[in-house]
Each structure stands twice: as structure tokens, then as C-alpha cells.
N, C-alpha and C positions, 0 to 999 in steps of 0.2 A: 415750261417757262424759259429754260435755257438749254444749252448743250449739256450732255451728261458724260461722265467718265467712269470707268471701272477701277475702283481702288482695292478690290478684294483679290486680285491675282487671277491667273489663268485657271479656267475650269470652275470658278466661283460665280454665283449669280451676280449679274451686273447691279451695282449700287448707284442709284441716281444721286450724283453729287453735283450741285450747280457749279457752273463755270461762269464767272462774270468778267466782263471787260472793264468794269469800274469797281473798285473796292466798295463793299456794301457797308459803309460806315460814314458818319458825317465828319467833316474836317473844315475848319475855318482858318484861312491863312492870311486874309486881308480884312479890311473893313467891309461891311456889307451895305450897299454895293461897293465892289472894289474899283480900282482906278480904270481898268479896261472896260468894265460895265458902265462906269460913269462916262467914259469917252464915247462909247456906243450910244448911250442915252442922249448925249448932246447931238449926235448925228441923227438920231431918231426924231428928236424934237423939230428938226428942220424940215423933215419930209413926211412924217407920219401924222395923220390926223390926231388932234388932241382928244377926240372922242374915243379913241382906242386906248383904254387904260391898261395897266398891268398891276397885278396884286403885289408883285415883288420885282422891282426893276433890276434884276440880275440877268445877264444875258447868257443863255445856256449853250455850251459848246458840245457836250456829250451827255448821254443818259443811258443807263442800263439797269435792269432790275428795278429796284425801288429808290435809286439814287440819281440825282442830277449833279452835273459838274459845270460850273460857270467858267467864263473866259479868264477869270483870275485864279482858277484852281480850287475854289471853294466847293465842297461837296455838301449837298443838302439831302436829308431824308425827305422823300417826296410823299406827302400825305394829301396830295391833290390829284395826282395822276391825270393831269390835263382836264380836270373836273370829270373824272370817271372814265377817261378814254383809254389810257394805257393799262387796262385791267389785267392783262396777262403779263405785264411788265414792259418797261422801256426796251426797245430794240430786241424783243424776243427773237431768238435765232431762227426759229422755224417760220415766223411771220416774215422776217427779213428775207429769208431764202425764197419763200413763195412769191413775194412781191418782185424780187430781183429776177427770178426765173420768168415770171409773166412779162416783165419789161422787155425781155429778149424776144418774146413771141408776138404779142399784140398789146399795144398801149391803149388804143382807142379805135372803135369803129362807130359807136352809138348803137346800142342794142335795138332801138326801134328802126334802124336802117338795115344793119346786118348783125344778127345776134351771135352769141357765143356761149359755150357750155358753162363757163364760170358763173354767169348770172343765174342760169337754171339751177346749178348746184347749190348756190346760196339760198334760193327759194325753196329747194327741197329740204335743206337743213332747218330753215325757219318753220316750214310746215311740220317738221318732226318735233321741234323743241318748244314751240310756243304752246301755251295752255289750250286745252280743248281737243276732244277726240272727234274731229269731223274734217271733212275736206277743206283745205285751206289754199289760198293763193296769195302771192305777194307782188308788190311793185317796189323797186329799188330806186332810191333817190340819194341826195348828197348830204343832208344835214338833218338834225332833229327837228328844227322848225319846219323844214320842207316836208318831213314825214307827218307832222301835225297838220299842216295845210292840206296835204293829200288825203289824210284820214277824214278830215272834215268834208272835203270835196266828195269823197266816195260815199260817206254817210248821207250827205244831202242828195246825191244822185239816186241812191238806193231807196230813200224814204220819200223823196219829193217834198221834203220839209226844209225850213231855213234855220231854225233856232239851234244855237250851240250853247250848251251849259258846261260850266267849269266850277271848280270849288274854290272857296276862300284859301288864300296862301299859295295858290298854284303858280307855277312858272312853266311856260310852254315855248318861249322863243322871242325873237327880235324882229320878225317880219310884221307887216301891217296887221294881219289877222291875229297872230300869236301875241302881239303887244296888247291887243284888246282882250285877249284871254288871260293875260297875267293879272295877278292880284295887286302887285306892287308897281306903281307907276315909275318911281324914281329908283334907279337910273334908266330903266329899260324903255320907258315910253314917254318920259317927261319932255314935252315940247315937240313931239313927233306926230301929233294928230293932224287931221281927224283919223279915227280908227274905224275898222270894219264894224258894222252893226250886227244886230241879232245875236249878241253874245251876252249871256246871263251868268252872274256869279252867285252860287248857292253856298250855304254853310256846309262845312265838311266835318271831319272827325279830328279833334285835337285833344286827346285824353288828358294831357297835363294841364290844360287850361279850361276845358269845358266839362270834364268829369263825367261825360256821358258814355254809356255802353254803346256797342256798335249798332244794335238794332234801333236804339233810341236816337242816336245821331243820324242814322239813315232815314228814320221817319221824319226828322226835322228837315233834312235835305229834300225829301220827297214832298213834304208839305209846301216848301218854298217853290219847287218846280211846278207843282200842280196849281198853286194859287197865283204865282207871279208870271210864270212862263206859259203853262198849259201844254200838256203832253201832245196834243194834236198838231202843234207846230214846232215840235222839238225833234231835230234830226239826230242829235247825238249828245251824250254826256261824256266828257273827256276827263279822266282821272289819273293822277299819278298814284300807284299803289303805296309808295312811300314818297312823300313830297320832297323834292330835292332842294331847290333854292329857297323854298318856304321854310326849311329848317328840319328836314328829315323826320317829319311827323309820320308815325306809324299809326294807322287807324285802329280803332278798337275792333275786337273780333266781331264778325257778323256784319260790319258796315258795308263792305264791298259786295258780298253775295246778296244782301238785301237790296241794294241799289240795282244789281244786275237783274234780280227777279222783277223789280218794278219796270225796268227798261224793256225787258223781254215782253212783259204783259202789255206794254203800251207802244210797241213797235219802235222804240228808241234804240239806236245803235250805241252800245257802251264801249268806249275806247280806253284801253290802258296805255298811258304814256309811260313806257318803260325805258325811256331814252337814257336816264341816269341809273335806274335800278335794275336794268336787265343785264344779260350776258354774264351770268354767274356771280355777279357782285354780292348777292345776298345769300349765297349757298344754294341757290336754285338757278336754273337758267333764267327764269323771270320771277320777280318778287311776287307777282300775282299768285303764284303757287302756294305761298305761305298762308294765304287767306282763303283758300278754297274757291278762288275766283277764276272763272273762265270767260274772259272778255270776248266780245264779238270781233274787235280789231285790236291788234297789238302793234305799238310803235317801237322800233329799235333804232339805235344810233350809237353815238359815243364809243363804247367798248367793242362794237361788233367787228371792227377791222383792225384792231391793234394800234390805231393811230392814224390810219388812212381815212379819208372822208367817205363815209357810206352810211346810209340809213334805209329803213324799210317800213312799209305798212304791210302787215300780214293779217289775214282774217278769213272768216267764213267765205267759202268760194262764191256763194250766191250774192254776197254783198260786194266782194271784190270785182265780180263780173258785171256789176250794174253799170259801170262806165262803158261808154262806146269806144271802139278801137280808135286810138289816137288821142283820147282824152287824158291819158296818163303818160308820164315820161319826162324826159329832160335830157339835155345834151350830155351831161356827165354822169347821170344817175346810173349806178351799177357799173361803173368803170371796171374793166377787166382786172386791172392791177389791184384795186381795192377789193374786188370780189375774191381774188386769189388770197389776199391777206385774211379776209373773213373766213374762208374755208380753213385756213391754218389756225385761226383763233378757235373755231369749233373743235378742231382736232386737238388743240392744246388743252382745252377744258377737259376732254375725256382722257387724254394720254397722261396728263400731269395731275389728275385728280383735283382740279381747281375748285370744284364745289366744296370739297372737304377743306381745302385751304381757306376759303372764305369763312367757313364755320370756325376754323382755328383762329383766324384773325379776329373775328367778332368776339370769341371767348376771351382771348388775351387782352384785347382792348377794353372790353367791358369790365373785366375783373380789375384791371388797373385803374380805370376811371372811377369805379365804385370805391376803391381805396382812397382816391383823391377826394371824392365827395364826402367821405367821413371827416375829412380834415378841413375842407374849404366850403363854407356855407354859401358861396356864390354859385356853386353848381346846383341848379335847381332840378334838372332832369337829365337823365342819360337814356338815350333811345336809339333805335336802329336795329338792323339785322345784318349779320355777316360783316363784310368790309364796307359797310355804310352806317357809320355810328356818329352820333353827335351829342354834345352837351349843350343845354340851354343855360345861359349865364344870367343871373338875376342880381339885383341889389342885395348887399349883405343883410341877412335876417329876414328876407321876404320869400324864401324858397317854398314855404308851406302856407304863406298868407297871401299877400297881394301879388307876389311873383313879378315884381317890377323889372322890366327888361334892363339889362346892363350892357349896352353896346360898347360903352367906353372900355370896360374890362376886356371884352373880346378883341377890340382893336389893339389894346396894350399887349395882350397875349400873342396875337399874330405877329406883332412887331418884335416882341422879345424872342419868339421862336425863330424868326428869320435871322436875327443877329447871332443865333446860336446853332444855325445849320438845320433848321426844321421848317419845311414849308407847310403851313396850315391855311385853311380857307375859312372865312366867315360865311354866314348864311342867316336866313330868318327874316321875317317881315320887319322886325325891329333891329336887325343887325346884331342880335345878341346870342346867336348860335355859332358854336365852333364845330366844324364838321371834319370828320376823319374819313378820308376817301383814298386809302392807299391801294397800290396794285396788289394783286394776289401773289406777287413775288416777294412781298415784304416778310422778313424773318421775325421771329419772336424777339431776337436780340435788338433789331431795329425798333420794334414797337416799344420794348422796355426802355431803350435809350430815349425815344421820343417822349414817352411818359415822364421820364426824369426831367427833360427840358420843360415840359408843361408844368410839372411840380415846382420847379424853380421859378417859372414865370408866375404861377399863382402866388407863391410866397412873396415875390417881388411886388405884387399888388398891394401888399400890406393888409 
């Protein structure tokens, strides 16, 4: 996560003590946003499209570990991590060093013109760490949405079929195809159509609201696919093992393996969208591992390169090789600097024991949220794994009955937290989910402090 020093003296075993360039504590010294952020925001309004929003319009000057510092000197505990990107921590020293070193050697050649080792090494690491004990190959691209697009392309080429199935409450991106794959139109697809065709939305597993076991929920999904879509024209089923933007829904046990069995039996490529849930966030390299699911293709992005743009499609070699030479690629896909950073991320996960750190974070967060749930009946559900936890907020008194979504309370909590030095993100189809997505550098002290801010915000709701 960071550089280490030896505080035990000569001859003693080295103790890993984090060194941070930013104090790991929140501090508010101005209004939020402060005067310098407000000035920058006015400059932005003149030249940046209004379609590019910001969850919190404070302008960040520095970031390290799990803390952001804005231009006014305010320090925020970051429970968003760039929406799951800076998983190993902001400006992690080894990632920075790897990228800086690569900048001195080769910045760009385009792998499909003159290749380089860093791309190959990332593909080797992906083959090693994605689920499934079989020969795998990868293609590297720029973003999560681009990984989704290429996964669908590859599945269509392999199967010779057109149909794409996704699940209710899914989020897959902002490109034309992925907008069609999203469950929620506003804001991601509102007014941007027409969208790509041959995309079908099937019911998924949402234990808090549907009460179904995993096999039962999978049978409902399969029934829809067989009756509404038809397996003979279905190229792929794309599934987030833990749904991200939809609200961190964790499927019931048995749901994903049952769907994989049906896909395999019917020649359908099952794709795991691990863009938000992968790269150690849940205490495994990929969240699919928690469910005993071995997908045909796995999509990686966000946390894979520590903040640099990189994404990948990895899967069974025979599927990945279905494309003709030249059919896959892109100008910046697998850029050498981003690849160098990704290699450093894989190394950090092993060196710093980050899988265990994700488990620690999940345990601390969940225990604290359970204590809050006992006191505040607007918390209807606590769910997630590792450093990917959420609460679903409902109208008072409805947590065990109608479970009426309470988006207003979530908006109020996000605003309260921001004013007190904590960056939180909302989520969910109805906007009533509060998600906790910190980097694996976050300490228990920061988590406890964040929980206290949340406690105060809940009390302020009345």
C-alpha cells in the first residue's frame, strides 16, 4: 500500500509501518465547497459540458492512502475510491514508481503494431488469477464499458448468435450497447437513444426484496430466458457477481453456478462483469470466487491499474481465439504505462496481504453498521462482501414490511457526510442505497470515524 520503515532497530525483523504523504484523518477548515473550489467551479461551468456531473464539487489537489485533500486544505475520508478504482490506495508508492519508470522507457507504440512485454505480463497475471482452471487468454482495452463491448463481441463471434441477456438492476456502462444493457435509464441513457438491439433484461437475485433462494431465483431467470429470448439465439449472459450501481446486491447462494450450468448446457457464454467487484475488493481476486462460480469470460477494469486507465477481457482460450486477427484492439488499449501500474497492483495485493485487508475492512464496517441498524429503523438491509458494503435505506417503520425506498434520506446523509469530511456515494435503482467503497488502505480508525459521522447524520434525520 505504501512505503515501509523499520521502527524496531538494527537486527530486528522489519515492521511494516505505513508512511503517508497526507495525514490519514479528516479535517474541515472551510465551508464545503471552499472558496478556491467555488472559484474553480465557476471556471468549469464556462468550459465543461453540463452533462458531466460531480457528486461533490470540491476540487482535489492531493490524495494519498484513503484521504483526499482539496484546494482549500480540507481533508476527506474517501469512501468512494474513484468508484472502486484506487483499491490499493491513492498514489500507492509502488504503483507510482512503476508508472514513472515506464514513462522513461516507452509511453506508447500500440501493441497491435509493435508489442511489448508489459502487455504480455498483465495477460499472464490475469490468466493466473481469474477463476477457472483452464487455458485462458486476454485482450486489454481502456475502460469497463469497452471491456463489456468486447466481451459481447467475442461471445457473438464464438457462438454465431446475436442475443445478449443481462439482469434487472444491472449497470454495464455508458456506450451505446452498454446503455441498452443498463437497467436504469436515468441518468445513463435518458434521451440518448436509439440503443443497440437484441438485448434482453431478465430477473435476477435480490434476496432482501424477492426472498428467493439461489436455485429458485436462477430457475426464474432461466424460465424467462427460455420463454422470452430462446437459448438458440442467445450469445451471452452478462452478470455482475455483486451488482454495483444497482445497489451492491449479493445473490443468494447457488444462483450463479446454476445459471452457469444452464449456459454451458445451452452453448451460451456466461460473462462475469467484475469491473467494480474484482481486483481484491471483496477479499478474493474476483468476487465470483465467493459463489463457486467459474465464468467463461471475466471483465476487469477500475482497480486493475491503481488509477490509470486499463481494462481487460479474460476467458477460455477457445472463446477468446474465436475472433479473427485484427478484430480486437484499439489505439490505447494496454498502454505500457497502465500495464506497468497493473503489474505493480498485482504485486501489492500479494506483498501487502490486501485480500486479508479487504476481509478486515468488511468485518469492521459491517459490525459498525449492524450497531447503527439496531438504533435506526431506516436501515433496512446491510449487504456486501469485503470492502464493498452497502446499506439500503427505507422509510421509517417499513424495513420488514413494505420496504419503501427512502432516497431522500440517502441524499441527506451524503450531503451531511460531505460537510463533515466524509465522501460517500449513493446507488440503487431507487437511489436509496448508501455504498461504502473505500480503498484497502483505509484504517480501522478511519472506518470508526466515518461510522461516527454516519451516526451523527442518521441522528440529524430525526
